[in-house]
C-alpha positions in Angstrom: 0.0 0.0 0.0 1.6 3.3 -1.0 2.5 6.0 1.4 -0.4 8.1 0.3 -2.5 6.2 2.9 -3.4 8.8 5.6 -3.6 8.1 9.3 -5.1 11.1 11.2 -3.7 13.6 8.7 -0.3 12.1 8.6 1.1 9.6 6.0 1.7 6.0 7.1 5.5 6.6 7.0 5.2 9.8 9.1 3.0 8.1 11.6 5.4 5.2 12.0 8.3 7.6 12.4 6.5 9.7 15.0 5.4 6.8 17.1 8.9 5.3 16.8 10.3 8.6 18.1 8.0 8.7 21.1 8.8 5.1 22.0 12.5 5.8 21.6 12.3 8.7 24.0 10.4 6.7 26.6 12.8 3.8 26.4 15.8 6.1 26.8 14.2 7.6 30.0 13.3 4.2 31.4 16.8 2.9 30.7 18.2 5.5 33.1 16.0 4.3 35.9 16.3 1.3 38.3 13.4 -0.9 37.2 12.7 -4.6 37.4 12.7 -5.1 33.7 15.8 -3.1 32.9 17.5 -6.0 30.9 14.5 -6.1 28.6 14.6 -2.3 28.3 18.3 -2.4 27.4 17.6 -5.0 24.7 14.8 -2.8 23.2 17.0 0.3 23.5 19.8 -1.5 21.5 17.3 -2.4 18.8 16.0 1.1 18.5 19.5 2.6 18.5 20.5 0.4 15.6 17.5 1.2 13.5 17.2 5.0 14.3 19.3 6.1 11.2 17.0 4.1 8.9 13.9 5.6 10.4 15.3 9.1 10.0 16.1 8.2 6.4 12.4 7.2 5.9 11.3 10.6 7.3 13.5 12.4 4.8 12.4 10.3 1.9 8.8 10.0 2.9 7.4 10.5 -0.7 9.6 7.8 -2.2 8.8 4.7 -0.3 6.1 2.1 0.1 5.3 0.4 3.4 2.9 -2.5 4.0 -0.3 -1.0 5.3 -1.4 -3.9 7.4 2.0 -4.7 9.0 2.9 -1.0 9.6 -0.5 -0.2 11.2 -0.2 -3.3 13.5 3.4 -2.3 14.6 2.3 1.3 15.2 -0.4 0.1 17.6 2.0 -2.4 19.2 4.5 0.4 19.8 1.9 2.6 21.3 0.9 -0.1 23.8 4.5 -0.8 24.6 5.3 2.8 25.2 2.3 3.1 27.6 3.4 -0.1 29.4 6.9 1.2 29.9 5.7 4.5 31.3 3.3 2.7 33.7 5.9 0.1 34.9 8.6 2.8 35.3 6.4 4.6 37.9 6.2 1.5 40.2 8.6 1.6 43.1 11.5 -0.9 43.0 10.4 -2.7 46.2 7.0 -3.6 44.7 8.9 -5.8 42.2 10.6 -8.0 44.8 8.2 -10.8 44.3 7.4 -10.2 40.7 10.8 -9.8 39.2 10.1 -10.3 35.5 10.2 -8.8 32.0 6.8 -8.1 30.4 6.2 -10.6 27.6 4.7 -7.7 25.5 8.1 -5.9 25.5 10.0 -9.0 24.4 7.5 -9.5 21.6 7.7 -5.8 20.7 11.5 -6.0 20.4 11.3 -9.0 18.1 8.5 -7.5 16.0 10.3 -4.2 15.4 13.5 -6.0 14.4 11.6 -8.3 12.1 9.6 -5.5 10.5 12.7 -3.5 9.8 14.5 -6.5 8.4 11.6 -7.3 6.0 10.0 -4.0 5.0 12.8 -1.4 5.6 15.5 -3.6 4.2 13.5 -3.7 1.0 13.3 0.1 1.0 17.1 0.3 1.8 17.9 -2.1 -1.0 15.8 -0.2 -3.6 17.4 3.1 -2.5 20.9 1.7 -2.8 20.1 0.2 -6.2 19.1 3.6 -7.6 22.2 5.1 -6.1 24.4 2.4 -7.5 23.0 2.3 -11.0 23.9 5.9 -11.7 27.7 5.1 -11.6 30.0 3.6 -14.1 33.3 3.4 -12.3 34.2 1.7 -9.0 35.2 4.6 -6.8 34.9 5.6 -3.1 32.1 8.1 -2.5 33.0 11.7 -2.0 32.9 12.9 1.5 29.9 15.2 1.1 27.9 12.5 -0.6 28.6 9.6 1.8 26.8 10.7 4.9 24.2 8.0 4.5 26.5 5.2 3.3 29.2 5.8 6.0 26.8 5.1 8.8 26.7 1.5 10.1 24.0 -0.2 8.1 21.8 -2.6 10.0 21.9 -5.4 7.4 25.7 -5.8 6.7 27.1 -4.9 10.0 27.5 -7.6 12.7 25.0 -7.0 15.5 26.2 -7.0 19.0 25.6 -10.2 20.9 22.8 -10.3 23.5 23.5 -8.6 26.8 23.6 -11.9 28.6 25.2 -15.0 27.2 26.5 -18.1 29.0 28.4 -21.2 27.9 29.9 -19.6 24.8 33.4 -18.7 26.0 35.0 -22.0 25.2 33.3 -22.5 21.8 34.3 -18.9 20.9 37.9 -19.6 21.7 37.9 -22.8 19.8 36.1 -21.3 16.8 38.6 -18.3 16.8 41.6 -20.7 16.9 40.3 -22.6 13.9 39.4 -19.5 11.9 42.8 -17.9 12.4 44.7 -20.9 11.0 46.4 -19.9 7.8 45.1 -22.9 5.8 41.5 -22.2 6.8 39.8 -20.2 4.0 36.2 -21.4 4.5 34.9 -22.5 7.9 31.5 -24.0 8.7 29.8 -23.4 12.0 27.0 -25.9 12.3 24.4 -27.0 14.9 20.7 -27.6 15.2 18.2 -24.8 15.2 18.3 -22.6 18.3 21.7 -23.6 19.6 23.2 -20.1 19.3 25.2 -20.2 16.1 24.6 -16.5 15.2 25.2 -15.5 18.9 28.5 -17.2 18.8 29.5 -15.4 15.6 28.5 -12.0 17.1 30.7 -12.8 20.1 33.5 -13.7 17.9 33.3 -10.4 16.1 33.6 -8.5 19.4 36.9 -10.3 20.2 39.8 -7.9 20.2 42.1 -10.2 18.3 39.5 -10.6 15.5 38.7 -6.9 15.4 42.4 -6.1 15.3 43.0 -8.5 12.4 40.0 -7.7 10.2 39.4 -4.1 11.4 36.5 -2.7 9.4 36.4 -5.6 6.9 34.0 -7.8 8.7 31.0 -8.3 6.3 27.8 -9.9 7.6 25.1 -11.3 5.3 22.0 -13.1 6.4 21.5 -15.6 3.6 18.3 -17.5 4.7 16.4 -19.9 2.6 16.1 -18.1 -0.7 19.1 -15.8 -1.1 19.1 -13.0 -3.6 22.7 -12.8 -4.8 22.1 -9.5 -6.5 20.7 -7.8 -3.4 23.4 -9.3 -1.2 26.2 -7.9 -3.3 24.5 -4.5 -3.7 24.2 -4.3 0.1 27.9 -5.1 0.5 28.9 -2.4 -1.9 26.6 0.1 -0.2 27.9 -0.9 3.3 31.5 -0.3 2.3 30.6 3.0 0.6 31.7 1.8 -2.8 30.1 2.1 -6.2 30.3 -0.8 -8.6 32.0 -0.5 -12.0 28.7 -0.7 -13.8 25.0 -1.3 -13.0 24.4 -4.7 -11.4 21.6 -6.3 -13.4 21.9 -10.0 -12.6 23.4 -12.5 -10.2 26.2 -13.1 -12.6 27.0 -9.4 -12.7 27.0 -9.3 -8.9 29.4 -12.2 -8.6 31.7 -10.8 -11.3 32.0 -7.4 -9.6 32.2 -8.5 -6.0 36.0 -9.5 -6.2 36.7 -6.0 -7.4 35.2 -4.5 -4.3 36.9 -7.1 -2.1 40.3 -6.2 -3.7 39.5 -2.5 -3.2 39.0 -2.8 0.5 42.2 -4.8 0.9 45.0 -5.5 1.5 43.7 -5.8 5.1 42.2 -9.3 5.8 38.5 -9.7 5.0 36.0 -11.8 6.9 32.7 -12.5 5.1 30.1 -14.1 7.3 27.3 -15.9 5.6 24.7 -16.5 8.3 21.9 -19.1 8.2 22.7 -20.8 4.9 20.1 -23.4 4.1 20.4 -26.7 2.3 19.9 -25.9 -1.4 21.6 -22.5 -1.0 25.1 -23.9 -0.9 25.6 -22.9 -4.5 26.4 -19.4 -3.1 29.4 -20.8 -1.3 31.0 -22.0 -4.6 30.3 -18.7 -6.3 32.0 -16.8 -3.5 35.3 -18.8 -3.6 37.7 -16.0 -4.7 41.4 -16.3 -5.0 42.0 -13.2 -2.9 44.8 -13.0 -0.2 43.6 -12.9 3.4 40.0 -13.5 2.4 38.1 -15.9 4.7 34.4 -17.0 4.7 32.6 -18.1 7.9 29.3 -19.9 7.3 26.6 -20.7 9.9 24.1 -23.4 9.0 21.8 -26.0 10.4 23.2 -28.3 7.7 26.7 -29.9 8.1 27.7 -29.4 4.5 30.1 -32.3 3.6 32.0 -30.1 1.1 33.6 -28.1 3.9 37.1 -29.3 4.9 36.9 -27.3 8.2 33.8 -27.6 10.4 33.1 -26.6 13.9 30.1 -28.3 15.6 28.5 -26.2 18.3 27.2 -28.4 21.2 24.3 -27.8 23.5 24.8 -26.1 26.9 25.8 -28.2 29.8 23.5 -28.6 32.8 25.1 -25.7 34.8 25.0 -23.2 31.9 21.5 -24.3 30.9 20.3 -23.6 34.5 21.9 -20.2 34.5 20.4 -19.1 31.2 17.0 -20.4 32.1 17.0 -18.6 35.5 18.0 -15.4 33.8 15.3 -15.7 31.1 12.7 -16.4 33.7 14.1 -13.7 36.0 14.5 -16.1 38.8 16.4 -14.4 41.6 16.7 -15.2 45.3 13.4 -13.5 45.7 11.8 -16.2 43.5 12.6 -19.1 45.8 8.9 -19.9 46.0 9.3 -21.9 42.8 10.2 -25.5 43.8 13.8 -26.3 42.8 12.8 -29.7 41.5 10.3 -28.1 39.2 12.9 -25.8 37.8 15.3 -28.7 37.3 12.8 -30.8 35.5 11.9 -27.9 33.1 15.6 -27.2 32.4 16.2 -30.9 31.7 13.3 -30.9 29.3 14.8 -28.0 27.3 17.8 -30.2 26.5 20.5 -27.5 26.7 19.1 -25.7 23.7 19.5 -21.9 24.3 16.5 -20.8 22.3 14.2 -23.3 24.1 15.6 -22.2 27.5 15.1 -18.6 26.8 11.6 -18.9 25.3 10.3 -21.3 27.9 11.9 -19.2 30.6 10.2 -16.0 29.3 6.8 -17.7 29.1 7.0 -18.7 32.7 8.4 -15.4 33.9 6.3 -13.9 36.8 4.0 -16.9 37.0 3.0 -18.5 40.3 4.4 -21.8 41.4 1.2 -23.6 40.7 1.4 -22.4 37.1 4.9 -23.9 36.8 3.8 -27.2 38.2 0.7 -27.2 36.0 2.9 -26.7 32.9 5.0 -29.7 34.0 2.0 -31.9 34.4 0.8 -30.9 30.9 4.1 -31.8 29.4 4.3 -35.2 31.1 0.7 -35.8 29.9 1.9 -35.6 26.3 1.1 -31.9 25.7 4.3 -30.6 24.3 6.0 -27.4 25.4 5.8 -26.2 21.8 2.1 -25.3 22.6 3.3 -22.9 25.3 5.2 -20.6 23.0 4.0 -19.4 19.6 7.6 -18.5 18.3 9.5 -21.7 19.2 7.6 -24.2 17.1 7.7 -22.3 13.8 11.4 -21.7 14.3 12.1 -25.4 14.7 9.7 -26.5 12.0 11.8 -24.7 9.4 14.3 -27.6 9.8 11.6 -30.0 8.5 11.1 -28.4 5.1 12.0 -31.0 2.5 11.6 -31.0 -1.3 9.0 -33.4 -2.6 11.6 -35.9 -3.8 12.9 -36.2 -0.2 9.7 -36.4 1.7 10.5 -39.9 2.9 13.5 -38.5 4.7 11.1 -36.3 6.7 8.9 -39.4 7.5 12.0 -41.3 8.7 12.9 -38.3 11.0 9.4 -38.5 12.5 9.8 -42.3 13.0 12.8 -41.6 15.3 10.4 -40.3 17.8 9.3 -44.0 18.4 12.4 -44.4 20.6 13.6 -42.8 23.8 15.5 -39.5 23.5 19.3 -39.7 23.7 19.0 -43.5 23.4 21.2 -45.4 20.9 18.9 -46.5 18.0 20.6 -49.3 16.0 20.7 -48.7 12.3 19.7 -52.4 11.9 16.4 -51.6 13.7 15.7 -48.8 11.4 16.5 -50.9 8.4 13.9 -53.5 9.5 11.3 -50.7 10.0 11.9 -48.8 6.8 12.2 -51.8 4.6 8.6 -52.5 5.4 7.2 -49.0 5.6 9.0 -47.4 2.7 10.4 -50.4 0.8 14.0 -49.4 1.4 16.6 -52.1 0.7 17.0 -54.9 3.3 20.8 -54.5 3.4 20.7 -51.1 5.0 22.4 -49.0 2.3 19.4 -46.7 1.8 18.9 -46.5 5.6 22.4 -45.3 6.2 22.1 -42.8 3.4 18.9 -41.5 5.0 20.5 -41.2 8.4 23.5 -39.4 6.9 21.1 -36.9 5.3 19.4 -36.4 8.7 22.8 -36.0 10.3 23.8 -33.3 7.7 20.7 -31.4 8.6 21.5 -31.8 12.3 18.2 -33.6 12.9 20.0 -36.7 14.2 23.5 -38.0 14.8 24.8 -41.1 13.0 27.7 -42.9 14.6 29.4 -45.3 12.3 32.3 -47.7 12.9 35.2 -47.5 10.6 34.5 -49.6 7.5 36.9 -51.9 5.8 36.6 -52.4 2.0 34.7 -55.6 2.6 32.1 -53.8 4.8 31.3 -50.5 3.0 28.1 -51.8 1.4 27.2 -54.7 3.5 27.7 -54.4 7.3 25.9 -51.8 9.4 25.1 -53.8 12.6 27.4 -51.8 14.8 26.2 -48.4 13.6 23.6 -46.4 15.5 21.9 -43.0 15.6 20.9 -40.7 18.5 18.5 -37.9 18.6 18.4 -34.8 20.8 15.6 -34.5 23.2 14.2 -31.4 21.6 14.2 -32.9 18.2 12.4 -36.0 19.5 9.8 -33.6 21.0 9.4 -32.0 17.6 8.9 -35.4 16.0 6.3 -36.3 18.5 4.5 -33.0 18.1 4.5 -33.3 14.3 3.1 -36.9 14.5 0.3 -36.0 16.8 -1.7 -33.4 14.8 -4.4 -35.7 13.6 -7.1 -37.5 15.7 -5.9 -40.7 17.3 -7.8 -42.9 14.9 -6.5 -41.2 11.8 -2.8 -41.0 12.6 -0.5 -43.1 10.4 2.1 -43.0 13.1 0.9 -43.4 16.7 3.5 -43.0 19.5 2.5 -43.5 23.1 4.6 -42.9 26.2 2.9 -44.4 29.2 4.1 -43.4 32.7 3.2 -45.7 35.5 -0.4 -47.0 35.1 -1.6 -43.8 33.5 -3.1 -45.1 30.2 -4.2 -42.4 27.7 -7.7 -41.3 28.4 -8.9 -42.2 24.9 -7.7 -45.7 25.5 -9.7 -46.0 28.7 -12.9 -44.4 27.5 -13.6 -46.7 24.5 -14.1 -50.4 24.8 -13.0 -51.0 21.2 -10.5 -48.3 20.1 -9.8 -48.6 16.4 -6.2 -47.6 15.4 -5.4 -47.1 11.7 -1.7 -46.4 12.2 0.9 -48.2 10.1 3.6 -47.6 12.8 2.6 -48.1 16.4 5.1 -47.4 19.2 4.3 -48.0 22.9 6.8 -47.2 25.6 6.2 -48.0 29.3 8.3 -47.5 32.4 9.4 -49.7 35.3 6.1 -49.2 37.2 3.8 -50.2 34.4 1.5 -53.0 35.8 -1.7 -52.7 33.8 -3.1 -55.4 31.7 -3.5 -54.3 28.1 -6.7 -52.7 27.1 -8.7 -54.0 24.2 -7.7 -52.0 21.1 -7.7 -52.9 17.5 -4.8 -52.2 15.2 -5.7 -54.0 12.0 -3.4 -51.9 9.8 -0.3 -51.7 11.9 2.8 -52.9 9.9 5.5 -52.0 12.4 5.0 -52.5 16.1 7.6 -51.1 18.6 7.4 -52.1 22.3 9.8 -50.4 24.7 9.6 -51.3 28.4 11.7 -51.5 31.6 10.1 -54.2 33.7 11.6 -57.7 34.4 8.4 -59.4 33.2 6.4 -58.2 30.2 3.3 -59.5 28.5 2.7 -59.0 24.9 -0.5 -57.0 24.3 -3.6 -59.0 23.3 -4.3 -57.0 20.1 -1.1 -58.4 18.6 -2.9 -61.7 17.9 -5.2 -60.0 15.4 -2.7 -57.6 13.9 -2.7 -59.5 10.6 -0.8 -56.8 8.7 2.1 -56.8 11.1 5.4 -57.2 9.3 8.0 -56.1 11.8 8.1 -56.5 15.6 10.7 -54.7 17.7 10.7 -55.4 21.4 13.3 -53.5 23.5 13.9 -53.9 27.2 15.6 -50.8 28.7 15.6 -52.2 32.2 18.6 -53.4 34.1 17.8 -57.1 34.1 16.9 -59.4 31.2 13.1 -59.7 30.8 10.8 -62.7 30.5 8.2 -62.3 27.7 4.7 -63.8 28.3 2.2 -64.7 25.6 5.0 -65.0 23.0 2.7 -67.5 21.3 0.5 -64.7 20.1 3.0 -64.2 17.3 2.5 -67.5 15.8 -0.9 -66.7 14.3 0.4 -63.7 12.3 0.4 -64.4 8.6 2.6 -61.5 7.4 5.2 -61.2 10.2 8.6 -60.9 8.4 11.0 -59.5 11.0 11.5 -59.9 14.8 14.1 -58.0 16.8 14.4 -58.6 20.5 16.7 -56.7 22.9 17.7 -57.8 26.3 15.1 -60.6 26.4 15.2 -64.1 27.8 14.2 -66.0 24.7 11.7 -68.9 24.8 11.9 -71.7 22.3 11.3 -70.2 18.9 10.5 -73.6 17.4 7.8 -74.6 19.8 4.9 -74.0 17.6 2.2 -76.0 15.9 1.7 -73.4 13.2 4.8 -72.5 11.1 5.8 -68.8 10.8 5.7 -69.0 7.0 6.5 -65.3 6.4 9.3 -64.8 8.9 12.5 -63.9 7.1 14.7 -62.3 9.8 15.4 -62.8 13.5 17.7 -60.4 15.4 18.7 -61.0 19.0 20.6 -58.3 20.9 21.9 -58.9 24.4 19.5 -61.7 24.9 19.7 -64.9 26.9 19.3 -67.5 24.1 19.0 -70.6 26.3 17.1 -73.2 24.4 15.7 -70.8 21.8 16.7 -73.2 18.9 16.6 -76.5 20.9 13.9 -78.8 22.2 11.9 -78.1 19.0 8.7 -80.2 18.5 9.2 -79.8 14.7 12.3 -79.3 12.6 13.5 -75.7 12.2 13.2 -75.7 8.4 9.5 -76.6 8.8 8.7 -74.1 11.7 10.6 -71.3 10.0 10.3 -72.2 6.2 11.3 -68.8 4.9 13.8 -67.6 7.5 16.8 -66.1 5.6 18.8 -64.2 8.2 19.7 -64.6 11.9 21.7 -61.9 13.8 22.9 -62.7 17.3 24.9 -59.9 19.0 26.2 -59.6 22.5 24.5 -62.8 23.7 26.9 -63.8 26.5 25.3 -67.2 27.3 26.0 -68.5 23.9 28.8 -71.1 24.3 28.0 -73.4 21.4 26.0 -72.7 18.3 22.8 -74.7 18.8 22.5 -77.7 16.5 18.9 -77.0 16.0 19.8 -73.8 14.2 21.7 -75.8 11.7 18.4 -77.4 10.6 17.3 -74.2 9.0 19.0 -75.2 5.8 17.6 -72.4 3.7 19.3 -69.7 5.8 21.3 -67.3 3.7 22.9 -65.0 6.3 24.2 -65.9 9.8 25.8 -63.2 11.9 27.1 -64.0 15.4 29.0 -61.0 16.7 30.5 -60.0 20.1 29.5 -63.4 21.7 32.7 -63.7 23.6 31.9 -67.1 25.2 31.2 -68.8 21.9 33.9 -71.5 21.5 32.4 -74.2 19.3 30.7 -74.4 15.9 29.2 -77.9 15.5 30.0 -80.0 12.5 26.3 -79.7 11.6 27.1 -76.2 10.5 28.0 -77.8 7.2 24.3 -78.4 6.6 23.7 -74.7 6.0 24.4 -75.2 2.3 22.5 -72.1 1.2 24.5 -69.7 3.4 26.0 -66.7 1.6 27.3 -64.6 4.5 28.8 -66.0 7.7 30.0 -63.4 10.2 31.7 -64.5 13.4 33.1 -61.1 14.5 34.7 -60.7 17.9 33.9 -64.2 19.1 37.1 -64.1 21.1 36.9 -67.7 22.6 36.1 -69.4 19.2 38.8 -71.9 18.7 38.4 -73.0 15.1 36.0 -73.3 12.2 34.8 -76.9 11.6 36.0 -78.8 8.6 32.4 -79.3 7.5 32.4 -75.6 6.5 33.8 -76.8 3.1 30.2 -77.7 2.2 29.1 -74.1 2.1 29.7 -73.7 -1.7 27.4 -70.6 -1.9 29.4 -68.7 0.8 30.7 -65.4 -0.6 31.6 -63.5 2.6 33.4 -65.0 5.6 34.2 -62.7 8.5 36.2 -64.0 11.5 37.7 -60.6 12.4 38.9 -60.3 16.1 38.4 -64.0 16.7 41.5 -64.0 18.9 41.6 -67.7 19.6 41.5 -69.1 16.0 45.0 -70.4 15.2 44.3 -72.0 11.8 42.0 -72.0 8.8 40.2 -75.2 7.8 42.3 -77.6 5.8 39.8 -77.7 2.9 38.8 -74.0 2.9 39.7 -74.0 -0.8 36.4 -75.8 -1.5 34.6 -72.5 -0.8 34.9 -71.7 -4.5 32.4 -68.8 -4.4 34.2 -67.0 -1.6 34.9 -63.4 -2.5 35.7 -61.7 0.8 37.6 -63.0 3.8 38.0 -60.7 6.8 40.6 -62.0 9.3 41.8 -58.8 10.9 42.7 -59.2 14.6 43.2 -63.0 14.4 46.4 -62.7 16.4 47.0 -66.4 16.9 46.7 -67.2 13.2 50.4 -67.3 12.5 51.0 -70.6 10.7 51.2 -71.1 6.9 47.9 -71.0 5.2 46.4 -74.3 3.9 47.5 -75.3 0.5 43.9 -75.4 -0.7 43.8 -71.6 -0.3 45.2 -71.4 -3.8 41.9 -72.8 -5.1 39.9 -69.8 -4.0 39.8 -68.4 -7.5 36.9 -66.0 -6.8 38.6 -64.4 -3.8 38.9 -60.7 -4.3 39.5 -59.1 -0.9 41.3 -60.3 2.2 41.3 -57.9 5.2 44.0 -58.5 7.8 46.9 -56.8 9.6 50.6 -56.6 8.6 51.6 -60.0 10.1 48.7 -61.9 8.5 49.3 -60.1 5.2 52.7 -61.8 4.9 51.0 -65.2 5.0 49.2 -64.2 1.8 52.2 -63.1 -0.2 52.9 -66.6 -1.7 49.2 -67.1 -2.4 48.9 -63.8 -4.4 51.2 -65.3 -7.1 48.4 -67.8 -7.9 45.4 -65.5 -7.2 46.4 -62.5 -9.4 43.1 -60.6 -8.8 43.4 -60.8 -5.0 43.7 -57.5 -3.1 45.1 -57.8 0.5 43.9 -54.8 2.5 46.1 -54.1 5.5 44.3 -52.3 8.3 45.6 -50.5 11.3 44.4 -51.3 14.8 41.1 -49.6 15.4 40.3 -48.7 19.0 36.6 -48.4 19.0 34.8 -47.7 22.3 31.3 -47.4 20.8 30.4 -50.7 22.4 30.5 -48.9 25.8 27.2 -47.3 24.8 25.4 -50.6 24.3 
């Protein structure tokens, strides 16, 4: 709406400038007084000081600009209300604030709204004004003194803002970031962290450092890139900020990139620091365009995305518990006078904020001045599944920006939401997610696409993938030791996003049950119909209820997380005919007994079962074969007689079972003979079972086996000679089997063997069997230096063989298991 719009005889721009001036004067007066909300006043004063030159410029050019009528009118009214509130609060005596020491929420919001309005509307005006000024010149020259009064002033949009008046926990990161930035070899540096962790604040602190200011002097250039950067406008603002006119009119992005180096060279030879703040995934093209071969030119980028192209990256971590408590108390204005708030309630809220500065500040501000009962009520709501995002209108939109995916990557967003099915900060095995996503999204069963998806989420700082070092033999085939973690706040975001539809319409239903407090909707209806494809139910150590009668006819993936020593499968499982993957995880201290395990035997489509920390019953005791079951994974389980005492032969009870994974099962001393009856098995992985010492000769019956992994079975003495019958075996992994001293005499009969991993087999020192020369298909052998020497004579016969020598890898990830 043009400026001709009249408000009470004044133009819209004049009205804005006049109200701004009144507010400015009132804030200045209040800032000189002792009042309870002085920190908030100082923040507002800083914002107004920074924007005053632009507002004056508007008043001088009142007939040349357009302002948005709706937004400008709204801000004018908000400034009027804020000015009245400041005058009113300033008159209150200081002692009346002792028990209500807080900053009015209205002033915090006013401060943010003014800054946002000036960034959006006034920046557009400033940019248009600069463009007119720039386009009139043909040569790159410094402006004459009498013409440069406007351009010499610090512009709000290319100058680095001062950091907030109060910061905590950034001193060490600032020193580490500065040390990295000042290294001579560092030309481009990425500062990355999830949303709300304080990346921009850290950069603002860095630019106030005396060493940085002394090095770069006036050549620190700050650009907010955001989601859809306008290269032309960015470069025009940089020219204008430095008071320089381009060689010719900038008409396109290519023109802008072509002329920018001329300006950078002109302001040299002093070092130059270009800060690109808030660079989004998809905007990284700008980083390549700005790679100029200019001496002492450095670029510092902040982003929620950990762009892999950066050689130098600094990962900003969340605040520790002490700093988080300090920031929260400051934001909530909790002083000694506020001791009426129970300390335990404060600690619970701070823990819930997960060390995220933005969350701590916003939640703290929302609770500022509230009575203790309000604090406790808020806690009860959060524990009842009402997320703290509902408590603050600004926090949720800020975090939701991280979940903007293009249409061709929408499955990655769905996978992010699925991570909410597990406890925050818990290690989520990549193998578990592979089982889930193979059924939900038809990703591959080997986990390649799962790892690629988790890497994408890690790049976006939406999760953290931890991978073990891969040998050449494992790059595309072994991910059982990899896992992912998710920050508490991101899990809350996933839960919030998954809970927007009514219970019966959600495709992903995630329930966290505390004690015996079942959801109200579950208790109210005798037959609750659930249409979710993914159903996750988590209970704690005090859960004692019998399962209520719900129906989940469409559930394809069921995740059961619990902490009790005894656990009963829910009755509705028996009729979940579409169930394809079952994941049962015990997070308690002791192994758990599972009751009603027989409910699974009636499921016609169940393909995958994963059990963690469970005492396993006999898997073969069944009258009805599990015809669809393809994969069983047992992690930290007590196997006992799981594959023994079978009433029917394993190949009949499990006719389509193709894969068995057994990991960290410490009671496994000898591979059960009953398992060897499952002759159609293609993949058998037994890892980190340190007491396993014997493979029975019956292992030779597994004639369809293609992959045999026996990693880190440290007591395993030897491979049976019957292994020669496994003619389809293509991968044999005996890495870190410390007790194996020789290979089977007839190993050469494994004529389809392509990969042999024997790193860490320290007792294997004798000459290799003569039949080894018959392994004509063998392509890769992984071992250490000493074992590599054993293969030297063999390589003369196997000319295509590559022996990969690996260094000792000290991996402590197992401590997290």
